[in-house]
C-alpha positions in Angstrom: -15.3 2.4 -16.1 -13.0 5.5 -16.5 -10.8 5.9 -19.5 -7.6 7.8 -19.7 -7.3 9.0 -16.1 -4.6 11.7 -16.0 -2.1 11.0 -13.2 1.1 12.8 -12.2 4.3 11.4 -13.8 6.5 9.9 -11.1 10.1 8.7 -11.2 11.3 5.2 -11.5 13.7 4.4 -8.7 16.4 1.7 -8.2 16.4 2.4 -4.5 14.4 -0.8 -4.0 15.8 -2.9 -6.8 14.5 -6.5 -6.8 16.7 -9.1 -5.3 18.6 -10.7 -8.1 17.8 -14.4 -7.5 14.1 -13.5 -6.9 13.9 -11.6 -10.2 15.6 -14.4 -12.1 13.1 -17.0 -10.9 10.0 -14.8 -11.5 9.7 -15.6 -15.2 9.7 -19.4 -14.6 7.2 -19.1 -11.8 4.9 -16.9 -13.8 5.0 -18.5 -17.3 6.5 -22.0 -17.0 4.8 -25.2 -16.1 4.4 -26.1 -12.5 7.3 -28.5 -12.4 9.7 -26.0 -13.9 8.6 -23.3 -11.5 9.2 -25.6 -8.6 12.7 -26.6 -9.9 13.6 -22.9 -10.5 12.5 -22.0 -6.9 14.6 -24.9 -5.4 17.6 -23.8 -7.5 17.3 -20.2 -6.6 16.7 -20.7 -2.8 20.3 -20.8 -1.6 21.3 -17.7 -3.6 18.1 -15.9 -2.4 18.9 -16.8 1.2 22.4 -15.4 0.9 21.1 -12.2 -0.7 18.5 -11.6 2.0 21.0 -12.3 4.7 23.6 -9.9 3.2 21.0 -7.1 2.8 20.9 -6.5 6.5 18.6 -6.9 9.5 15.6 -4.8 10.3 15.7 -2.9 13.6 12.1 -3.5 14.5 8.7 -4.6 13.2 5.3 -3.7 14.8 1.8 -4.3 13.6 -1.6 -2.9 14.5 -5.2 -3.6 13.7 -7.1 -0.8 12.0 -10.7 -1.9 11.1 -12.8 -5.0 10.6 -15.2 -4.5 7.7 -17.7 -6.5 5.6 -16.6 -7.8 2.2 -18.7 -9.7 -0.4 -18.3 -13.4 0.2 -18.6 -14.0 -3.5 -15.2 -12.2 -3.9 -13.6 -13.8 -0.8 -14.9 -17.4 -1.1 -16.6 -17.5 -4.5 -19.1 -20.3 -4.2 -17.5 -22.2 -1.3 -20.1 -21.0 1.3 -23.7 -19.9 1.2 -25.3 -17.7 3.8 -28.3 -15.4 4.2 -25.8 -12.7 4.8 -23.5 -12.7 1.7 -20.6 -11.2 3.5 -17.3 -12.1 5.2 -15.4 -9.9 7.6 -11.8 -8.9 7.0 -9.5 -7.1 9.4 -7.1 -4.6 7.9 -3.8 -4.3 9.7 -0.7 -2.3 9.0 3.0 -2.8 9.6 5.8 -0.5 10.8 9.2 -1.6 9.7 12.4 0.2 10.8 16.0 -0.4 9.7 19.3 1.4 9.7 20.4 2.6 6.3 24.2 2.7 5.9 25.6 6.2 5.6 27.6 7.2 2.6 31.1 7.0 3.8 34.0 9.3 2.9 31.9 12.5 2.6 31.3 13.8 6.1 33.4 12.8 9.0 31.4 11.2 11.8 28.4 10.4 9.6 26.3 7.7 11.2 23.7 5.2 9.8 20.2 6.6 9.4 17.2 5.0 10.9 14.5 4.6 8.2 10.8 3.9 8.8 8.3 2.3 6.4 4.6 2.0 6.9 3.0 -0.9 5.1 -0.8 -0.8 4.6 -1.4 2.6 6.2 -4.6 3.9 4.7 -7.3 6.5 5.5 -10.5 4.7 6.4 -12.6 7.7 7.6 -11.8 10.3 5.0 -11.2 8.1 2.0 -13.4 8.3 -1.1 -15.6 5.3 -1.6 -15.0 2.7 -4.3 -17.9 1.8 -6.7 -17.8 -1.7 -5.1 -18.4 -0.3 -1.7 -21.3 1.8 -2.9 -22.9 -1.3 -4.3 -22.4 -3.2 -1.0 -24.8 -0.9 0.8 -28.1 -2.3 -0.6 -27.1 -5.8 0.2 -28.1 -5.4 3.9 -30.4 -3.2 5.9 -28.0 -3.2 8.8 -26.3 0.2 9.3 -22.5 0.2 8.4 -21.7 1.3 12.0 -23.0 -2.1 13.2 -21.1 -4.0 10.6 -17.7 -2.3 11.0 -15.5 -2.3 14.0 -12.7 0.3 14.3 -9.7 -1.0 16.4 -7.4 2.0 16.0 -5.8 4.4 13.6 -2.5 4.6 11.9 -1.5 7.8 13.7 -2.8 6.5 17.0 -0.6 3.3 16.7 2.4 5.5 15.8 1.9 7.7 18.9 1.8 4.5 21.1 5.1 3.4 19.5 6.6 6.8 20.0 7.2 7.5 16.3 7.0 11.1 15.0 5.0 11.4 11.8 7.8 13.5 10.4 10.1 10.5 10.8 8.1 8.3 8.4 10.2 7.8 5.2 8.1 5.5 3.1 4.5 4.4 2.6 3.8 1.2 0.7 1.1 -1.5 0.3 0.6 -4.8 -1.5 -1.7 -3.0 -3.9 -3.4 0.4 -4.6 -6.9 -1.2 -4.6 -9.4 0.9 -2.6 -6.6 3.2 -1.6 -7.1 7.0 -1.1 -3.8 8.4 0.0 -4.6 12.1 -0.2 -4.7 12.6 3.6 -1.7 10.3 4.0 0.6 12.1 1.6 -1.2 15.5 1.0 -2.3 17.1 -2.3 -1.2 19.7 -4.7 -4.7 21.2 -5.0 -7.7 21.7 -2.6 -9.7 18.6 -1.6 -13.3 19.8 -1.1 -14.6 16.3 -0.4 -12.1 16.0 2.5 -13.0 19.3 4.1 -10.3 21.4 2.5 -11.9 23.5 -0.2 -9.5 26.5 -0.3 -5.9 25.1 -0.2 -3.9 21.9 -0.7 -4.3 19.2 1.9 -1.5 18.7 4.3 -0.5 15.1 4.6 -0.2 13.1 7.8 3.4 12.3 6.9 5.2 15.3 5.5 8.4 13.6 4.6 7.1 10.2 3.4 7.4 8.9 -0.2 4.9 6.4 -1.7 6.6 3.3 -3.1 4.6 1.3 -5.6 5.1 -1.0 -8.6 5.4 0.5 -12.1 2.9 -2.0 -13.4 0.1 -1.1 -11.0 0.7 2.7 -11.3 0.5 2.3 -15.1 -2.8 0.3 -14.7 -4.4 3.3 -13.0 -4.3 5.2 -16.2 -6.8 2.8 -17.8 -8.3 0.1 -15.6 -9.7 -3.2 -16.8 -13.5 -3.5 -16.3 -12.9 -6.1 -13.6 -10.5 -3.8 -11.8 -12.6 -0.6 -12.0 -15.0 -1.3 -9.1 -12.1 -1.5 -6.7 -9.9 1.4 -7.6 -10.2 5.2 -7.2 -7.8 6.6 -9.8 -9.2 10.1 -9.4 -7.8 10.3 -5.9 -4.3 10.0 -7.2 -4.4 12.9 -9.6 -3.5 15.6 -7.1 -0.7 13.7 -5.3 2.7 15.5 -5.4 4.8 13.6 -8.0 7.8 14.3 -5.9 6.3 12.2 -3.1 6.1 8.9 -5.1 8.4 6.5 -6.7 7.7 3.4 -8.8 10.1 0.5 -9.1 
């Protein structure tokens, strides 16, 4: 376990403020008894529907498969299944979401809405550092990793097929930072010897993208719980440019 990992200080943003009705019901769902949580959800549903509808409509969504890889069955299924090979296979996918952001009216005549692009779950499989859990997975089987893992495509390859320029990616996000190494995705402020760049900072795949993550998870990277530590790589976040990340 690592204690006191030093990470860059990043700004808190209200750009992606939580939808009001969803935030109001969260406490009841998290802390209240099951019946109260259900009642709160039912009560909030009409307001939530109106808020989502009023927020706009996305211009397009696409998804692509990245890699199918082995994962310890004890973590995926606990004791629900027994097998001579204690693994299950997961397929990582990522999403591309585009929407038109309304322009700020009244400043520049003729200003038009701007198309925004978000990548959800875009991660670096080949160059990423390895989590302690992944290192421990190796001795579980004598079969080489190349025979256990199937690569379906890459983030940049899928974007090329969609005709999206890497410079046009505005945001990178994920449901968690577990196992993530975003140095090649966003670039670094210092050299990255382990990624083949010993003399200068690493250029990111997406030069204009901002990482969007939750304040709670970013804070947890500073000092992980022992049960979290095998799945995170906090040291890989130390050299990210703080201007390229926001927490909400």
